[in-house]
C-alpha positions in Angstrom: -44.6 -31.1 -30.3 -44.3 -34.4 -28.4 -40.8 -35.6 -27.6 -42.3 -38.9 -26.2 -45.3 -40.8 -27.7 -48.5 -38.8 -27.2 -50.1 -41.6 -25.3 -47.2 -41.7 -22.8 -47.3 -37.9 -22.6 -51.0 -38.1 -21.7 -50.2 -40.6 -19.1 -47.5 -38.4 -17.5 -50.0 -35.5 -17.4 -52.7 -37.7 -15.9 -50.3 -38.8 -13.1 -49.2 -35.3 -12.3 -51.2 -33.4 -9.6 -54.0 -31.2 -11.0 -53.4 -27.4 -11.5 -55.1 -25.1 -8.9 -58.5 -23.8 -9.8 -57.2 -20.3 -10.5 -54.7 -21.6 -13.0 -57.5 -23.6 -14.6 -59.5 -20.4 -15.0 -56.5 -18.5 -16.4 -55.8 -21.3 -18.9 -59.4 -21.4 -20.1 -59.5 -17.6 -20.6 -56.2 -17.5 -22.4 -57.4 -20.1 -24.9 -60.6 -18.2 -25.4 -59.3 -14.7 -25.8 -55.6 -14.5 -26.4 -53.6 -15.1 -29.6 -51.1 -18.0 -29.7 -52.4 -19.7 -26.5 -50.0 -22.6 -27.1 -47.4 -20.2 -25.6 -49.0 -21.0 -22.2 -46.8 -23.2 -19.9 -49.8 -25.4 -19.2 -50.6 -28.0 -16.6 -47.6 -30.4 -16.8 -44.9 -27.8 -17.3 -46.6 -25.5 -14.7 -46.4 -28.2 -12.1 -42.7 -28.8 -13.0 -42.1 -25.0 -12.4 -44.0 -25.1 -9.2 -42.1 -28.1 -7.9 -38.7 -26.6 -8.8 -39.6 -23.3 -7.1 -40.8 -25.1 -3.9 -37.6 -27.1 -3.8 -35.6 -23.9 -4.0 -37.9 -21.8 -1.8 -36.6 -18.6 -3.4 -36.7 -15.1 -1.8 -36.5 -13.4 -5.2 -37.7 -14.7 -8.5 -37.3 -13.0 -11.9 -39.3 -14.0 -14.9 -38.4 -12.8 -18.4 -41.6 -13.1 -20.5 -44.9 -13.0 -18.6 -47.4 -13.8 -21.4 -50.7 -14.2 -19.5 -49.2 -14.9 -16.0 -49.6 -18.6 -15.8 -45.9 -19.5 -15.2 -45.5 -16.6 -12.8 -48.2 -18.0 -10.6 -46.7 -21.4 -10.7 -43.3 -20.0 -9.7 -44.9 -17.9 -7.0 -46.1 -21.1 -5.2 -42.5 -21.6 -3.9 -41.8 -18.0 -2.7 -40.8 -17.3 0.8 -43.4 -15.5 2.9 -41.8 -12.1 2.3 -40.4 -13.0 -1.2 -40.8 -11.1 -4.5 -41.4 -12.0 -8.1 -40.5 -9.6 -10.8 -42.0 -10.4 -14.2 -41.2 -8.6 -17.4 -43.2 -8.4 -20.7 -43.3 -5.9 -23.5 -46.9 -6.6 -24.5 -49.1 -3.8 -22.9 -52.3 -5.4 -24.2 -51.8 -8.3 -21.8 -50.9 -6.2 -18.7 -54.4 -6.0 -17.3 -55.1 -9.6 -18.1 -52.0 -10.6 -16.0 -52.9 -8.2 -13.2 -56.5 -9.6 -12.9 -55.1 -13.1 -12.1 -52.3 -11.9 -10.0 -54.7 -9.9 -7.8 -56.9 -12.9 -7.4 -53.9 -14.9 -6.1 -52.3 -15.3 -2.7 -49.2 -13.4 -4.0 -50.8 -10.2 -5.3 -48.6 -8.1 -3.0 -45.4 -10.0 -4.0 -45.7 -10.0 -7.8 -44.4 -6.9 -9.6 -45.1 -6.4 -13.3 -42.6 -4.6 -15.5 -43.8 -3.4 -18.9 -41.1 -2.9 -21.6 -38.0 -4.4 -23.1 -36.3 -6.9 -20.8 -32.8 -5.8 -22.0 -33.6 -2.2 -20.7 -35.4 -3.3 -17.5 -33.0 -6.1 -16.2 -30.2 -3.7 -15.5 -32.5 -1.5 -13.3 -33.5 -4.3 -10.9 -31.4 -4.1 -7.8 -31.9 -7.6 -6.5 -29.9 -10.8 -6.2 -32.2 -13.6 -7.5 -32.5 -17.1 -6.4 -34.5 -18.3 -9.4 -34.8 -16.8 -12.9 -37.2 -18.2 -15.7 -36.4 -17.2 -19.2 -39.3 -17.6 -21.6 -39.2 -14.5 -23.9 -38.0 -13.6 -27.4 -35.6 -16.4 -28.3 -33.1 -14.3 -30.3 -32.2 -12.5 -27.1 -31.6 -15.5 -24.9 -27.8 -15.1 -25.1 -28.1 -11.4 -24.2 -30.4 -12.1 -21.2 -27.9 -14.7 -19.9 -25.2 -12.0 -20.0 -27.5 -9.5 -18.2 -28.7 -11.8 -15.4 -25.5 -13.5 -14.4 -24.4 -10.5 -12.2 -27.7 -10.8 -10.4 -27.2 -14.4 -9.3 -25.3 -16.0 -6.5 -23.8 -19.5 -5.9 -26.7 -21.9 -5.9 -29.1 -19.7 -7.8 -31.0 -21.5 -10.6 -31.8 -20.4 -14.2 -34.7 -22.1 -16.0 -34.8 -21.6 -19.8 -37.9 -22.6 -21.9 -38.2 -23.7 -25.5 -34.5 -24.7 -25.8 -35.4 -27.6 -28.2 -37.5 -25.3 -30.4 -39.7 -28.0 -31.9 -36.5 -29.9 -32.8 -35.2 -27.1 -35.1 -32.0 -27.0 -33.1 -31.1 -30.4 -34.9 -32.0 -29.2 -38.4 -30.2 -27.1 -41.1 -30.7 -23.5 -40.0 -31.9 -20.8 -42.5 -29.9 -17.7 -42.7 -32.8 -15.5 -41.6 -33.9 -17.8 -38.8 -32.5 -15.7 -35.9 -34.4 -17.5 -33.2 -33.0 -21.0 -34.0 -29.5 -19.6 -34.4 -29.7 -17.9 -31.0 -31.0 -21.0 -29.3 -28.2 -23.1 -30.7 -25.7 -20.6 -29.5 -27.5 -20.3 -26.1 -27.5 -24.0 -25.5 -23.8 -24.1 -26.1 -23.2 -21.2 -23.7 -25.1 -23.0 -21.0 -23.3 -26.2 -21.5 -19.9 -24.6 -21.6 -20.1 -21.7 -19.2 -17.5 -21.9 -16.4 -20.1 -20.5 -13.9 -22.9 -22.9 -14.6 -23.8 -26.6 -14.5 -26.7 -27.4 -16.8 -29.1 -30.2 -17.5 -31.4 -30.0 -20.6 -34.7 -31.8 -20.0 -36.9 -32.8 -22.9 -40.0 -31.4 -21.2 -42.5 -30.0 -23.6 -40.4 -27.9 -26.0 -37.2 -28.3 -23.9 -36.4 -26.9 -20.4 -32.8 -26.3 -19.2 -32.0 -26.2 -15.6 -28.7 -24.3 -14.9 -27.2 -23.9 -11.4 -24.7 -21.2 -10.6 -21.5 -22.8 -9.2 
């Protein structure tokens, strides 16, 4: 879904630096072999994630929702030399796909894959994170926020993807639409939380940037 005219969106992408070759390969293979390839962060949003990570220069990154590994590699571009990136996904069928590209990257010894439910894995991670990217099952966004807040410090940043949900956050919500209900609740939580300051950006399907006070 385009939140600005498609021609203008194409202009924005054309005037954003190209994605690295490894990410181009990953993107091509995702579109060729993996179901629902539109879940990929893609060129423009990937460069946004990379830029934010480079500005923060995090020591520890947590990603909730790996998919095929594109966003993890974008975020890893900003890691400190001895930094780590933990990425969680429940889809075991994609584990080897992710690992293949992680192993080809400059951060193969810094990226740690976790297979299983994020709600179970997050409490076991004994790190304080500088940057967290949430891009997993939408109905659990409020729960993930609750779980990650104790693992953040003042100045840490939370990035939350798909928070506009193709505009559904503005429409009447069906009783059985758990994802939209959860995202509406989540957006309110981010906006009103006493520990956070948040900006919601209309990038692709909505990207929130929240800073811990």
